[in-house]
C-alpha positions as CSV (number, residue, x, y, z in Angstrom):
1,M,8.0,-38.4,-7.6
2,I,6.6,-34.9,-7.3
3,R,9.1,-32.1,-6.7
4,K,7.6,-29.1,-4.8
5,I,9.4,-25.8,-5.0
6,C,7.4,-24.3,-2.1
7,I,4.0,-25.0,-0.8
8,A,1.8,-23.2,1.7
9,V,-1.6,-24.8,2.0
10,L,-3.0,-22.9,5.0
11,L,-4.3,-19.5,4.0
12,A,-3.5,-18.1,7.4
13,S,0.1,-18.8,7.0
14,S,0.9,-17.4,3.6
15,I,-0.4,-15.2,0.9
16,L,2.3,-15.5,-1.7
17,F,3.6,-19.0,-2.6
18,T,4.8,-21.1,-5.5
19,F,4.9,-24.7,-6.2
20,G,6.2,-26.9,-9.0
21,C,5.4,-30.4,-10.1
22,T,7.5,-32.8,-12.1
23,P,6.4,-34.5,-15.3
24,S,5.3,-38.1,-15.7
25,V,3.9,-39.7,-18.9
26,E,3.3,-38.1,-22.3
27,P,0.0,-38.6,-24.0
28,T,-0.3,-39.2,-27.8
29,S,-3.4,-38.2,-29.6
30,S,-3.2,-41.1,-32.1
31,G,-2.3,-43.8,-29.6
32,D,0.9,-44.4,-31.6
33,Q,3.7,-45.6,-29.2
34,S,6.6,-45.0,-31.5
35,E,7.3,-41.6,-30.0
36,V,7.5,-43.0,-26.5
37,A,9.8,-45.8,-27.6
38,S,12.2,-43.3,-29.1
39,G,12.7,-41.6,-25.8
40,P,11.2,-38.9,-23.6
41,A,10.0,-35.7,-25.2
42,E,11.4,-32.4,-24.2
43,E,10.1,-31.2,-20.8
44,I,7.7,-28.2,-21.0
45,T,7.2,-25.9,-18.0
46,I,3.9,-24.1,-17.9
47,T,3.9,-21.1,-15.6
48,M,0.7,-19.9,-14.0
49,L,-0.2,-16.9,-11.9
50,H,-3.5,-16.7,-10.0
51,F,-5.1,-15.0,-7.1
52,K,-7.3,-17.8,-5.7
53,V,-5.4,-18.4,-2.5
54,D,-8.4,-20.1,-1.0
55,E,-8.2,-22.8,-3.7
56,A,-4.4,-23.1,-3.7
57,A,-4.4,-26.7,-2.6
58,A,-7.1,-27.6,-5.1
59,I,-5.1,-26.0,-7.9
60,E,-2.1,-27.9,-6.8
61,A,-4.0,-31.2,-7.0
62,L,-5.3,-30.2,-10.4
63,C,-1.8,-29.6,-11.6
64,E,-0.5,-32.9,-10.3
65,K,-3.3,-34.8,-11.9
66,Y,-2.7,-33.2,-15.3
67,E,1.0,-34.1,-15.0
68,E,0.1,-37.7,-14.3
69,E,-1.8,-37.8,-17.5
70,N,0.7,-35.9,-19.7
71,A,4.2,-36.8,-20.6
72,N,6.5,-33.9,-20.4
73,I,4.4,-31.2,-18.7
74,K,5.5,-29.5,-15.5
75,F,3.8,-26.6,-13.8
76,E,5.2,-23.7,-11.8
77,V,2.4,-21.8,-10.1
78,E,2.4,-18.6,-8.2
79,A,-0.6,-17.4,-6.1
80,V,-1.0,-13.8,-5.0
81,G,-4.3,-12.9,-3.3
82,G,-6.0,-12.0,-0.1
83,S,-3.7,-9.3,1.1
84,G,-1.2,-9.7,-1.7
85,D,-0.9,-7.3,-4.7
86,Y,-1.9,-9.5,-7.6
87,E,-2.0,-6.8,-10.3
88,G,1.4,-5.4,-9.1
89,T,2.9,-8.8,-9.3
90,L,1.4,-9.4,-12.8
91,M,2.7,-6.1,-14.1
92,A,6.2,-6.8,-12.6
93,R,6.2,-10.2,-14.3
94,F,5.5,-8.6,-17.7
95,S,8.0,-5.8,-17.2
96,S,10.7,-8.3,-16.4
97,K,9.8,-10.4,-19.5
98,E,8.7,-13.3,-17.3
99,A,5.0,-13.2,-18.1
100,P,3.1,-16.3,-17.0
101,D,1.8,-18.6,-19.7
102,I,-1.6,-18.9,-18.0
103,W,-3.0,-16.4,-15.6
104,F,-6.1,-15.2,-13.9
105,N,-7.7,-13.0,-12.7
106,N,-8.6,-10.9,-15.8
107,G,-11.9,-9.3,-15.0
108,G,-12.9,-8.5,-18.5
109,E,-14.5,-5.2,-19.8
110,N,-11.9,-2.4,-19.1
111,E,-9.3,-5.0,-17.9
112,L,-9.6,-6.6,-21.3
113,D,-9.0,-3.2,-22.8
114,K,-5.9,-2.8,-20.7
115,W,-4.4,-6.3,-21.3
116,G,-6.1,-7.3,-24.6
117,E,-3.1,-6.9,-26.8
118,K,-1.2,-9.5,-24.7
119,L,-3.9,-12.2,-24.8
120,T,-4.5,-15.2,-27.0
121,D,-7.7,-15.6,-29.0
122,L,-9.6,-18.6,-27.6
123,S,-12.6,-18.3,-29.8
124,N,-12.2,-21.7,-31.5
125,E,-11.5,-23.8,-28.3
126,P,-13.7,-26.8,-27.8
127,W,-15.1,-25.6,-24.5
128,V,-16.6,-22.4,-26.0
129,S,-19.8,-24.1,-27.0
130,D,-20.4,-25.2,-23.4
131,A,-19.8,-21.8,-21.8
132,L,-22.8,-19.8,-20.6
133,G,-23.4,-17.0,-22.9
134,T,-23.6,-14.4,-20.2
135,A,-20.3,-15.7,-18.7
136,V,-18.2,-14.8,-21.8
137,E,-19.6,-11.4,-22.6
138,G,-17.0,-9.5,-20.6
139,M,-14.1,-11.1,-22.5
140,T,-15.5,-10.8,-26.0
141,R,-14.3,-8.1,-28.4
142,D,-15.0,-7.8,-32.1
143,G,-16.4,-11.3,-32.2
144,K,-13.3,-12.8,-30.5
145,L,-13.1,-14.4,-27.1
146,Y,-10.0,-13.9,-25.1
147,G,-10.7,-15.7,-21.8
148,M,-12.3,-18.7,-20.2
149,P,-14.6,-17.9,-17.3
150,I,-13.4,-19.2,-14.0
151,N,-16.8,-19.8,-12.5
152,I,-19.9,-18.0,-11.3
153,E,-19.7,-16.2,-7.9
154,G,-22.0,-14.3,-5.7
155,Y,-21.3,-12.2,-2.7
156,G,-23.0,-10.2,0.0
157,Y,-22.9,-10.7,3.8
158,I,-22.0,-14.3,4.8
159,Y,-23.7,-15.0,8.1
160,N,-23.2,-17.6,10.8
161,K,-26.5,-19.4,11.2
162,D,-25.8,-20.5,14.7
163,L,-25.1,-17.0,15.9
164,F,-28.3,-15.7,14.2
165,D,-30.2,-18.5,16.1
166,E,-28.6,-17.5,19.3
167,A,-29.7,-13.9,18.9
168,G,-33.3,-15.1,18.1
169,I,-33.3,-13.9,14.5
170,T,-36.0,-15.8,12.7
171,E,-36.5,-13.5,9.6
172,L,-33.6,-12.5,7.4
173,P,-33.2,-8.8,6.5
174,T,-33.9,-7.6,3.0
175,T,-33.7,-3.8,3.4
176,L,-31.3,-1.5,5.1
177,S,-33.6,-0.8,8.1
178,E,-34.1,-4.6,8.6
179,L,-30.3,-5.1,8.4
180,E,-29.9,-2.6,11.1
181,A,-32.5,-4.2,13.3
182,T,-30.7,-7.5,12.8
183,A,-27.4,-6.0,13.8
184,K,-29.0,-4.5,16.9
185,K,-30.4,-7.9,17.9
186,L,-27.0,-9.4,17.5
187,K,-25.3,-6.7,19.5
188,D,-28.0,-6.9,22.3
189,A,-27.2,-10.7,22.5
190,G,-23.5,-9.9,23.0
191,I,-22.5,-10.9,19.5
192,L,-20.4,-8.7,17.2
193,P,-22.6,-8.1,14.1
194,F,-20.0,-7.3,11.5
195,I,-16.3,-8.2,11.0
196,N,-15.0,-5.7,8.5
197,A,-11.8,-6.3,6.6
198,Y,-11.5,-2.7,5.4
199,K,-7.8,-2.9,5.1
200,E,-8.3,-4.7,1.8
201,Q,-8.7,-2.5,-1.2
202,W,-10.6,-5.1,-3.2
203,V,-13.2,-5.5,-0.3
204,L,-13.8,-1.7,-0.6
205,A,-13.2,-0.7,-4.2
206,D,-14.4,-3.8,-5.9
207,H,-17.2,-5.5,-3.9
208,L,-18.5,-2.8,-1.6
209,L,-18.4,-0.1,-4.3
210,N,-20.4,-2.5,-6.6
211,A,-23.2,-2.6,-4.0
212,G,-23.9,0.9,-5.1
213,L,-23.0,0.7,-8.8
214,S,-25.4,-2.3,-9.3
215,K,-28.4,-0.3,-8.0
216,L,-28.0,2.6,-10.4
217,S,-30.5,3.1,-13.1
218,D,-29.4,1.3,-16.3
219,P,-26.1,0.4,-14.5
220,A,-24.1,-0.7,-17.5
221,V,-24.6,2.7,-19.2
222,T,-24.4,4.8,-16.0
223,V,-21.2,3.2,-14.7
224,T,-19.5,3.7,-18.0
225,A,-20.6,7.3,-17.9
226,L,-19.3,7.7,-14.3
227,G,-16.0,6.2,-15.4
228,K,-15.7,8.7,-18.2
229,G,-16.6,11.6,-16.0
230,E,-19.8,12.2,-18.0
231,Q,-21.8,11.7,-14.8
232,K,-20.7,12.4,-11.2
233,F,-20.6,10.4,-7.9
234,K,-21.0,13.6,-6.0
235,G,-24.7,14.4,-5.7
236,N,-25.8,11.0,-6.8
237,A,-28.7,9.9,-4.6
238,V,-27.8,6.2,-4.9
239,F,-24.3,6.8,-3.6
240,E,-25.7,8.9,-0.7
241,Q,-27.7,5.8,0.2
242,W,-24.7,3.6,-0.3
243,I,-22.8,5.5,2.3
244,D,-25.6,4.7,4.7
245,L,-24.7,1.0,4.4
246,I,-21.0,1.8,5.1
247,D,-22.0,3.7,8.2
248,L,-24.2,0.9,9.5
249,T,-21.3,-1.7,9.2
250,V,-19.0,0.7,11.0
251,K,-21.5,1.4,13.8
252,Y,-22.0,-2.4,14.4
253,G,-18.5,-3.5,13.4
254,N,-15.1,-4.3,14.8
255,E,-13.0,-1.5,16.1
256,N,-9.9,-2.4,14.1
257,M,-11.6,-2.5,10.8
258,L,-8.8,-0.5,9.0
259,T,-6.1,-3.0,10.1
260,T,-8.2,-6.2,9.7
261,D,-7.0,-8.1,6.6
262,Y,-8.5,-11.0,4.8
263,N,-6.7,-13.7,6.7
264,T,-7.7,-12.2,10.0
265,L,-11.3,-11.9,8.8
266,L,-11.6,-15.5,7.9
267,N,-10.0,-16.8,11.1
268,E,-12.2,-14.6,13.3
269,F,-15.3,-15.5,11.4
270,A,-14.5,-19.2,11.5
271,A,-13.9,-18.9,15.3
272,G,-17.4,-17.5,15.8
273,N,-16.2,-14.1,16.8
274,G,-18.6,-12.2,14.6
275,A,-21.9,-12.9,12.9
276,M,-21.4,-11.4,9.4
277,V,-18.6,-10.8,6.9
278,Q,-18.7,-9.1,3.5
279,Q,-17.5,-12.0,1.3
280,G,-18.7,-14.6,-1.2
281,N,-18.7,-18.3,-2.0
282,W,-14.9,-18.3,-2.6
283,I,-14.4,-18.5,1.2
284,Q,-16.2,-21.8,1.5
285,A,-13.2,-24.0,1.1
286,T,-11.2,-22.1,3.7
287,I,-14.0,-22.0,6.2
288,D,-14.5,-25.7,5.7
289,Q,-10.9,-26.3,6.7
290,L,-11.0,-23.9,9.7
291,N,-14.4,-24.9,11.0
292,P,-16.0,-27.9,9.2
293,D,-19.2,-27.7,11.3
294,M,-19.9,-24.1,10.6
295,R,-23.4,-23.4,9.1
296,M,-23.5,-20.4,6.8
297,G,-25.9,-18.4,4.7
298,I,-25.7,-15.4,2.5
299,L,-27.6,-12.0,2.5
300,P,-27.8,-9.2,0.0
301,M,-26.1,-5.8,0.6
302,P,-29.1,-3.3,0.9
303,I,-28.5,0.4,0.7
304,S,-32.1,1.6,1.2
305,D,-35.6,0.3,2.1
306,D,-36.6,-0.4,-1.5
307,R,-37.2,-4.1,-1.0
308,D,-37.2,-5.0,-4.7
309,I,-33.8,-3.6,-5.7
310,N,-32.2,-4.5,-2.3
311,N,-33.3,-8.1,-1.9
312,R,-30.9,-9.1,-4.7
313,L,-27.6,-10.8,-4.5
314,L,-24.5,-9.6,-6.5
315,V,-23.7,-12.4,-8.9
316,G,-21.3,-12.5,-11.8
317,V,-18.1,-13.9,-13.3
318,P,-15.1,-13.0,-11.0
319,G,-12.5,-13.3,-13.8
320,Y,-11.2,-15.4,-16.6
321,W,-8.3,-17.7,-17.4
322,V,-6.2,-16.2,-20.1
323,I,-3.1,-17.2,-22.1
324,T,-0.3,-14.8,-22.9
325,N,0.1,-14.5,-26.6
326,T,3.9,-14.3,-26.5
327,S,4.1,-17.6,-24.6
328,D,6.1,-20.5,-26.0
329,N,3.4,-22.8,-24.6
330,I,0.2,-21.5,-26.1
331,D,-1.0,-24.9,-27.4
332,E,-0.1,-26.6,-24.1
333,G,-2.0,-23.9,-22.2
334,K,-5.0,-24.3,-24.4
335,A,-5.0,-28.1,-23.9
336,F,-4.8,-27.7,-20.1
337,L,-7.7,-25.3,-20.0
338,N,-9.9,-27.6,-22.1
339,W,-9.0,-30.6,-20.0
340,M,-10.0,-28.8,-16.9
341,V,-13.6,-28.3,-18.0
342,S,-14.1,-31.4,-20.2
343,S,-12.4,-34.3,-18.4
344,E,-14.3,-36.1,-15.7
345,F,-11.6,-35.4,-13.1
346,G,-11.6,-31.7,-14.0
347,K,-15.3,-31.3,-13.9
348,N,-15.6,-33.1,-10.6
349,H,-12.7,-31.1,-9.2
350,I,-14.3,-27.8,-10.1
351,V,-17.5,-28.7,-8.1
352,K,-16.3,-30.8,-5.2
353,E,-12.8,-29.3,-4.5
354,F,-13.0,-25.7,-5.7
355,K,-16.6,-25.5,-4.6
356,F,-17.2,-23.4,-7.8
357,I,-20.6,-22.8,-9.4
358,P,-19.7,-23.9,-12.9
359,A,-19.9,-21.4,-15.9
360,F,-20.4,-24.4,-18.2
361,T,-23.5,-26.3,-19.2
362,N,-21.6,-29.6,-19.5
363,I,-20.7,-29.6,-15.8
364,T,-23.5,-31.0,-13.6
365,F,-23.6,-30.8,-9.9
366,E,-25.7,-31.1,-6.8
367,A,-26.1,-28.0,-4.7
368,E,-24.8,-29.7,-1.6
369,D,-21.5,-30.4,-3.3
370,L,-20.8,-26.7,-3.4
371,G,-21.5,-25.9,0.3
372,D,-23.9,-23.6,2.1
373,I,-22.9,-20.3,0.5
374,A,-23.1,-21.4,-3.1
375,S,-26.4,-23.2,-2.3
376,G,-27.8,-19.8,-1.1
377,I,-26.5,-18.1,-4.2
378,L,-28.3,-20.6,-6.4
379,E,-31.6,-19.9,-4.6
380,F,-31.3,-16.2,-5.3
381,T,-30.4,-17.1,-8.9
382,K,-33.3,-19.5,-9.3
383,D,-35.7,-16.7,-8.0
384,N,-34.2,-14.2,-10.4
385,K,-33.1,-12.0,-7.5
386,T,-29.6,-11.0,-8.7
387,L,-27.7,-7.9,-9.7
388,G,-24.6,-7.8,-11.9
389,W,-20.9,-6.8,-11.4
390,Y,-20.2,-3.4,-13.0
391,R,-16.9,-2.3,-11.5
392,T,-14.9,-3.4,-14.5
393,R,-16.6,-0.7,-16.5
394,L,-14.7,1.9,-14.5
395,P,-11.2,2.9,-15.8
396,S,-8.5,0.3,-15.2
397,G,-6.5,1.1,-12.1
398,Y,-9.2,2.9,-10.3
399,E,-9.2,0.6,-7.3
400,S,-6.3,1.9,-5.2
401,D,-7.4,5.5,-5.3
402,V,-11.0,4.8,-4.6
403,A,-10.1,2.4,-1.8
404,A,-7.9,5.1,-0.3
405,S,-10.7,7.6,-0.4
406,I,-13.1,5.2,1.4
407,Q,-10.4,4.5,4.0
408,K,-10.0,8.2,4.6
409,Y,-13.7,8.5,5.1
410,L,-13.7,5.6,7.5
411,A,-10.8,7.2,9.4
412,K,-13.0,10.4,9.6
413,Q,-10.4,12.4,7.6
414,I,-13.0,13.5,5.0
415,N,-16.8,13.6,5.0
416,R,-19.3,12.0,2.7
417,E,-19.3,14.8,0.1
418,Q,-15.6,14.9,0.0
419,M,-15.3,11.2,-0.5
420,L,-17.6,11.2,-3.5
421,E,-15.9,14.3,-4.9
422,E,-12.6,12.4,-4.7
423,F,-14.1,9.5,-6.6
424,D,-14.9,12.0,-9.4
425,T,-11.4,13.4,-9.3
426,H,-9.9,9.9,-9.6
427,M,-12.0,9.2,-12.7
428,A,-10.9,12.5,-14.3
429,N,-7.3,11.7,-13.6
430,L,-7.6,8.2,-15.1
431,N,-9.1,9.7,-18.2
432,K,-6.3,12.2,-18.9
């Protein structure tokens, strides 16, 4: 019988929750039943911290299934995401010497630099040979791999197809001018074009910022230079254009953008109270629960009228599963991660329940299994119309300061030039 410490399935009702599951039957690799006959093995509790609140119920089901197949394993899982402070919670857990055994998100690159000394080397795990090469680059250092990619995600503007039809929009925008024309058509039809959740720092400093970073010349090198203070945001032509996109979303967006959080955004969007939201395929499962009949698509985030660079979707690995190297349950954690991407149940669950685009070649799927948003992402990927995620090349911890500066700009407390100047100041401070 499963014992649940606390469960909150509906995203709208909770951001922070934990649950536990009790053990059932222990597997033996050799099939030898002598251990079972001698009595139950010692119970092992695997602790997990994650930020995928949209997939909380699916992670619970994965946990329960693994316990059914394994003798003495129990999970305790904490989810902090949406409006919750995931990194703050993680840091507090390490400070109190209660580090989780398994956790994600670790975004790789500079986040690997920050946390690397606490992570277990996973280079020799069975799943490594099936992982997409580009999906493991961000967590590889000196020939060693420290994380298992969660999935492939893409983001941009998720749009309500029915509302676009209602406004008579027959051609999708691919440039900034076309996006404004689309927004105007929606507004003229009495439809709110954008619902902006600009209360959330990750919406601003991770995803919105990357809409500019990704369009820089040689972005991997340039973003690294920006992070080191060797180049400047202030005076950068690309970021002047990037602010044009922000201004457009404000002009055609909700009045309460600075107090709109992630939960509110999803509920308002699912209710049909706005046509576009800046999000990605991670919202599919929640929207399916809130409005199963909703038809969605995904658009790029253009910052200018250069059609080639702007008609590209932002696609990458959102983060990695990692195992704390001081954990008492390293082997058990490795076994769980391998089972998740190699067992038939795990592979099916990743596609049909998480609605994830797999980062592994051994997981096959049909596009319709993933939902409207992921299907759209796959179309952009197939046509080679994608840009990468480069924010993790900035100094670790930049997000709160950069988000605060963007919010000051949105509140008209500073101007464009001052906002970009503050970005440069933040980078300089983080490099001290």
